[in-house]
MIKEKOL-951907 format. One line per field, with one value per residue (C-alpha): z, y, x; residue in three letters; residue number from 1. Coordinates in nm, 2 decimals. Layout:
z = c(Z;...) $
y = c(Y;...) $
x = c(X;...) $
res = c(ALA;...) $
n = c(NUM;...) $
***
This chain:
z = c(8.51;8.36;8.02;7.90;7.57;7.53;7.19;7.15;6.94;6.67;6.79;7.03;7.25;7.28;7.37;7.65;7.77;7.80;8.03;8.36;8.26;8.18;8.52;8.69;8.50;8.62;8.98;8.99;8.81;8.95;8.83;8.49;8.15;7.98;7.60;7.41;7.04;6.90;6.57;6.51;6.49;6.85;7.01;7.16;7.39;7.56;7.54;7.89;8.06;8.36;8.34;8.00;7.94;7.56;7.27;6.97;6.66;6.42;6.10;5.88;5.60;5.57;5.74;5.80;5.49;5.31;5.42;5.46;5.67;5.90;5.93;6.03;6.29;6.43;6.46;6.66;6.90;6.93;7.03;7.31;7.46;7.59;7.83;7.79;7.56;7.65;7.34;7.36;6.98;6.83;6.53;6.43;6.24;6.55;6.76;6.49;6.50;6.88;6.83;6.57;6.80;7.05;7.32;7.54;7.71;7.50;7.65;7.46;7.36;7.20;6.83;6.62;6.38;6.64;6.92;6.84;6.89;7.25;7.56;7.77;7.55;7.72;7.62;7.58;7.82;7.65;7.76;7.69;7.86;7.86;7.67;7.99;8.15;7.82;7.83;8.21;8.19;8.01;8.31;8.55;8.38;8.42;8.79;8.79;8.94;8.78;9.08;8.94;8.62;8.55;8.22;8.20;7.95;8.09;7.99;8.02;8.13;7.77;7.63;7.90;7.79;7.42;7.49;7.66;7.34;7.13;7.35;7.33;6.95;6.93;7.18;7.50;7.81;8.04;8.33;8.11;8.17;7.86;7.73;7.47;7.20;6.98;6.71;6.48;6.46;6.26;6.07;6.02;6.21;6.53;6.50;6.67;6.40;6.36;6.39;6.73;6.83;6.72;6.92;7.22;7.19;7.17;7.48;7.68;7.61;7.69;8.04;8.13;7.91;7.85;7.51;7.35;7.17;6.89;6.88;6.62;6.34;6.02;5.86;6.10;6.01;5.77;6.03;6.29;6.05;5.99;6.37;6.43;6.15;6.30;6.66;6.70;6.74;7.10;6.94;6.83;6.63;6.71;6.48;6.33;6.56;6.84;6.89;7.11;7.42;7.35;7.30;7.64;7.80;7.65;7.77;8.12;8.14;8.02;8.25;8.05;7.73;7.50;7.25;7.05;7.10;6.99;7.11;7.21;7.44;7.62;7.63;7.81;8.06;8.12;8.23;8.49;8.31;8.33;8.01;7.83;7.60;7.31;7.19;6.89;6.70;6.95;7.30;7.61;7.78;7.55;7.47;7.71;7.99;8.26;8.60;8.83;8.69;8.64;8.33;8.18;7.88;7.66;7.42;7.27;7.08;6.87;6.74;6.64;6.75;6.93;6.84;6.49;6.19;5.93;5.70;5.78;5.61;5.89;6.19;6.40;6.72;6.73;6.61;6.89;7.15;7.19;7.27;7.58;7.69;7.65;7.82;8.11;8.14;8.12;8.38;8.62;8.58;8.62;8.92) $
y = c(-3.72;-4.06;-4.10;-4.44;-4.55;-4.86;-5.02;-5.19;-5.48;-5.43;-5.61;-5.49;-5.80;-5.80;-5.43;-5.50;-5.77;-5.52;-5.29;-5.47;-5.42;-5.06;-5.01;-5.19;-4.98;-4.66;-4.79;-4.85;-4.52;-4.28;-3.96;-4.09;-3.96;-4.27;-4.25;-4.54;-4.61;-4.76;-4.82;-4.56;-4.82;-4.93;-4.59;-4.59;-4.88;-4.66;-4.32;-4.19;-4.44;-4.25;-4.45;-4.30;-3.95;-3.95;-4.17;-4.17;-4.30;-4.52;-4.69;-4.82;-4.91;-4.57;-4.25;-4.37;-4.57;-4.50;-4.41;-4.03;-4.06;-4.31;-4.07;-3.79;-4.02;-4.11;-3.74;-3.69;-3.97;-3.81;-3.49;-3.67;-3.79;-4.13;-4.31;-4.65;-4.85;-5.16;-5.34;-5.57;-5.60;-5.85;-5.63;-5.57;-5.25;-5.10;-5.18;-5.04;-4.72;-4.71;-4.77;-4.49;-4.26;-4.28;-4.46;-4.60;-4.89;-5.12;-5.42;-5.68;-6.05;-6.19;-6.28;-6.36;-6.07;-5.80;-5.93;-5.66;-5.39;-5.50;-5.40;-5.62;-5.93;-6.15;-6.52;-6.65;-6.93;-7.27;-7.33;-7.23;-6.91;-6.66;-6.34;-6.13;-6.34;-6.32;-5.94;-5.91;-6.14;-5.87;-5.64;-5.92;-5.97;-5.60;-5.60;-5.49;-5.71;-5.71;-5.80;-5.71;-5.90;-5.74;-5.56;-5.22;-5.01;-4.66;-4.50;-4.13;-3.99;-3.86;-4.22;-4.33;-4.05;-4.13;-4.50;-4.39;-4.21;-4.52;-4.72;-4.45;-4.46;-4.83;-4.79;-4.92;-4.73;-4.60;-4.83;-5.13;-5.46;-5.63;-5.89;-5.86;-6.10;-6.04;-6.30;-6.17;-6.27;-6.20;-6.52;-6.76;-7.05;-6.85;-6.79;-6.99;-7.06;-6.78;-7.02;-7.12;-6.75;-6.71;-7.02;-6.89;-6.56;-6.73;-6.94;-6.66;-6.43;-6.71;-6.73;-6.38;-6.16;-5.92;-5.77;-5.87;-5.63;-5.76;-5.57;-5.56;-5.36;-5.25;-5.57;-5.76;-5.58;-5.86;-6.13;-5.94;-5.91;-6.29;-6.36;-6.11;-6.26;-6.61;-6.50;-6.22;-5.84;-5.85;-5.88;-5.54;-5.46;-5.18;-5.31;-5.02;-4.77;-4.75;-4.66;-4.90;-4.68;-4.66;-5.04;-5.08;-4.85;-5.04;-5.37;-5.23;-5.19;-5.54;-5.83;-6.08;-6.08;-6.39;-6.36;-6.55;-6.51;-6.15;-5.81;-5.72;-6.02;-5.89;-5.54;-5.68;-5.85;-5.52;-5.37;-5.66;-5.79;-6.16;-6.32;-6.65;-6.68;-6.93;-7.08;-7.31;-7.30;-7.07;-7.16;-6.99;-7.08;-6.82;-6.56;-6.65;-6.44;-6.36;-6.19;-6.13;-6.14;-6.34;-6.55;-6.90;-7.04;-7.30;-7.51;-7.86;-7.97;-8.28;-8.43;-8.09;-7.89;-7.58;-7.30;-7.43;-7.20;-7.44;-7.34;-7.62;-7.65;-7.79;-7.56;-7.87;-7.73;-7.44;-7.64;-7.89;-7.62;-7.67;-7.41;-7.62;-7.57;-7.20;-7.16;-7.36;-7.15;-6.83;-6.94;-7.02;-6.67;-6.51;-6.71) $
x = c(4.18;4.19;4.04;3.91;3.78;3.55;3.51;3.17;3.06;2.80;2.49;2.22;2.22;2.60;2.60;2.35;2.58;2.87;2.67;2.76;3.13;3.08;2.91;3.20;3.45;3.28;3.26;3.64;3.71;3.44;3.62;3.73;3.61;3.46;3.39;3.23;3.29;2.97;2.79;2.52;2.24;2.32;2.37;2.02;2.11;2.38;2.22;2.13;2.36;2.49;2.82;2.91;3.04;3.04;2.92;3.16;2.98;3.18;3.05;3.33;3.09;2.93;3.03;3.39;3.43;3.76;4.11;4.06;3.75;3.92;4.22;3.99;3.83;4.18;4.26;3.94;4.04;4.38;4.21;4.03;4.36;4.25;4.49;4.34;4.12;3.91;3.79;3.49;3.52;3.76;3.82;4.18;4.09;3.94;4.24;4.46;4.26;4.32;4.69;4.72;4.53;4.81;4.63;4.91;4.73;4.52;4.33;4.13;4.12;4.43;4.42;4.72;4.67;4.63;4.86;5.12;4.86;4.77;4.95;4.72;4.64;4.39;4.35;4.00;3.89;3.86;3.50;3.15;3.07;2.79;2.86;2.83;3.11;3.31;3.31;3.35;3.65;3.84;3.80;3.88;4.22;4.30;4.21;3.84;3.57;3.23;3.01;2.67;2.59;2.25;2.24;2.08;1.90;1.84;1.50;1.44;1.10;1.04;1.05;0.80;0.56;0.61;0.54;0.21;0.12;0.20;-0.04;-0.30;-0.27;-0.37;-0.65;-0.49;-0.59;-0.31;-0.39;-0.49;-0.29;-0.15;0.09;0.36;0.48;0.79;0.78;1.05;1.42;1.73;1.70;1.41;1.56;1.53;1.16;0.89;0.62;0.36;0.07;0.20;0.22;-0.15;-0.25;-0.07;-0.25;-0.59;-0.52;-0.37;-0.66;-0.91;-0.77;-0.66;-0.89;-0.60;-0.51;-0.18;0.07;0.28;0.61;0.89;1.04;0.88;1.00;0.78;0.45;0.34;0.43;0.22;-0.07;-0.07;-0.07;-0.35;-0.57;-0.52;-0.59;-0.83;-0.88;-0.76;-0.41;-0.27;0.04;0.28;0.55;0.76;0.59;0.85;1.22;1.42;1.37;0.99;0.98;1.16;0.91;0.61;0.76;0.82;0.44;0.36;0.25;0.46;0.68;0.71;1.00;1.25;1.62;1.65;1.76;1.40;1.39;1.70;1.55;1.25;1.48;1.66;1.32;1.27;0.96;0.86;0.99;0.95;1.25;1.24;1.57;1.63;1.96;2.13;2.25;2.11;2.43;2.59;2.32;2.04;1.88;2.13;2.15;1.86;1.51;1.20;1.23;1.20;1.40;1.25;1.46;1.44;1.74;1.80;2.12;2.25;2.55;2.44;2.49;2.39;2.44;2.31;2.03;1.79;1.45;1.23;1.33;1.25;1.42;1.18;0.88;0.94;0.85;0.47;0.21;0.14;0.50;0.48;0.14;0.27;0.58;0.38;0.13;0.41;0.57;0.23;0.13) $
res = c(MET;LYS;ARG;ILE;LEU;ILE;ILE;GLU;PRO;ASN;TRP;LEU;GLY;ASP;ILE;LEU;PHE;THR;THR;PRO;SER;ILE;ARG;ALA;LEU;ARG;LYS;SER;ASN;PRO;ASP;ALA;PHE;ILE;GLY;VAL;MET;VAL;HIS;PRO;ARG;CYS;LYS;GLU;ILE;LEU;GLU;ASP;ASN;PRO;ASN;ILE;ASP;GLU;LEU;ILE;LEU;PHE;ASP;GLU;ARG;SER;SER;HIS;ARG;GLY;LEU;PHE;LYS;LYS;LEU;PHE;PHE;ILE;LEU;GLU;LEU;ARG;ARG;LEU;ARG;PHE;ASP;MET;VAL;VAL;SER;PHE;HIS;ARG;SER;MET;SER;ARG;MET;LEU;ILE;ALA;TYR;LEU;SER;GLY;ILE;PRO;ARG;ARG;ALA;GLY;TYR;TYR;THR;LYS;LYS;ARG;SER;TRP;LEU;LEU;THR;ASP;PRO;ILE;LYS;GLU;GLU;ASN;LYS;ILE;THR;HIS;ARG;ILE;GLU;TYR;PHE;SER;ASN;ILE;LEU;LYS;LYS;ILE;GLY;ILE;ASP;VAL;ASP;ASN;LYS;ASP;TYR;GLU;PHE;CYS;ILE;PRO;GLU;THR;ALA;LEU;LYS;GLU;ALA;GLY;ALA;VAL;LEU;ASP;GLY;VAL;GLY;LEU;HIS;ARG;ASP;GLU;GLU;PHE;PHE;VAL;ILE;ASN;PRO;GLY;GLY;ASN;TRP;PRO;GLN;LYS;ARG;TRP;PRO;LYS;GLN;ASN;TYR;ALA;ALA;PHE;CYS;LYS;ARG;LEU;TYR;ALA;VAL;TYR;LYS;ARG;ARG;ILE;LEU;VAL;THR;GLY;ALA;GLU;LYS;ASP;ILE;ALA;LEU;ALA;SER;ASP;ILE;ILE;ARG;ALA;SER;GLY;ASP;TYR;THR;ILE;SER;ILE;CYS;GLY;LYS;THR;THR;LEU;LYS;GLN;LEU;ALA;SER;VAL;MET;ARG;LYS;ALA;LYS;LEU;VAL;LEU;ALA;ASN;ASP;THR;GLY;PRO;MET;HIS;ILE;ALA;LEU;SER;GLN;LYS;VAL;PRO;VAL;VAL;ALA;LEU;PHE;GLY;PRO;THR;SER;PRO;LYS;ILE;THR;GLY;PRO;TYR;GLY;ARG;GLY;LYS;TYR;THR;VAL;LEU;HIS;LYS;TRP;PHE;ASN;CYS;ALA;VAL;PRO;CYS;TYR;LYS;THR;CYS;GLN;ASP;TYR;ARG;CYS;MET;GLU;ALA;ILE;SER;VAL;ASP;ASP;VAL;ILE;GLU;ALA;ALA;GLU;LYS;LEU;LEU;ALA) $
n = c(1;2;3;4;5;6;7;8;9;10;11;12;13;14;15;16;17;18;19;20;21;22;23;24;25;26;27;28;29;30;31;32;33;34;35;36;37;38;39;40;41;42;43;44;45;46;47;48;49;50;51;52;53;54;55;56;57;58;59;60;61;62;63;64;65;66;67;68;69;70;71;72;73;74;75;76;77;78;79;80;81;82;83;84;85;86;87;88;89;90;91;92;93;94;95;96;97;98;99;100;101;102;103;104;105;106;107;108;109;110;111;112;113;114;115;116;117;118;119;120;121;122;123;124;125;126;127;128;129;130;131;132;133;134;135;136;137;138;139;140;141;142;143;144;145;146;147;148;149;150;151;152;153;154;155;156;157;158;159;160;161;162;163;164;165;166;167;168;169;170;171;172;173;174;175;176;177;178;179;180;181;182;183;184;185;186;187;188;189;190;191;192;193;194;195;196;197;198;199;200;201;202;203;204;205;206;207;208;209;210;211;212;213;214;215;216;217;218;219;220;221;222;223;224;225;226;227;228;229;230;231;232;233;234;235;236;237;238;239;240;241;242;243;244;245;246;247;248;249;250;251;252;253;254;255;256;257;258;259;260;261;262;263;264;265;266;267;268;269;270;271;272;273;274;275;276;277;278;279;280;281;282;283;284;285;286;287;288;289;290;291;292;293;294;295;296;297;298;299;300;301;302;303;304;305;306;307;308;309;310;311;312;313;314;315;316;317;318;319;320;321;322;323;324;325;326;327;328;329;330;331;332;333;334;335) $
***
């Protein structure tokens, strides 16, 4: 039986973007054993995925920090006797681990430092491409076609029941319709202003008379409180109260999700929920919604290179998106 190792990137969105490639790899190798090397904080995205046989957790800054711990990890990979590795990560150290683990075939993007570690070096295309295409191009170059570009996040029945308990806990009835906003983001430049989120909630409730859930991590609790104070008690926070699978389950029940360019935005899309996605310093051509689904992307750029990683003070690209713009996009999706 063929044994294949996949090396994943370290970000939630990127891991979702690899799921079409994982599905295609399984389709072309239905009887293979497929293991996936992934950072522990991202494992929930891939748990319960029927295309994966085993998740292999790797954290070089914590549980695998230091030479001896890496050597033990290499010995564990040797025990699993993989025939091939497909690396979606550009890391040289991870490919060196695969090499030292005795994996004979090693496919991934070419870089000068790790070229000697690759048996199937793949040159990057010299054009802007979405991350889903970026990852699926690796499979294309080794003879596997990725025909379905929808990303997937598999949710077990237990998570659906747990999400129902979360909704019960904030006073939402099981059959009650609601909207979701996810106002957080990794860095401030990617966030639509909180006063705009509050104004959006007011106008949405005035038209549809449906309550609005604010989702996010524990670090977003204060942000959610500010939005709730400025909007009304029909806006409810569940920040910090859900796992990623429970969050996906909550979003699956929503009538619409409004979110910045974040992992939760892509989680909502994976559940086939109507989504309004707000982009500022990042490019939807690279990390925007992709595949089949019901979504709208809003972005207004100025004379800036996008993606832009400058620490600007005015966040003008996000502030240029008006509440009217978002309301119009939401109404079209809900029509």
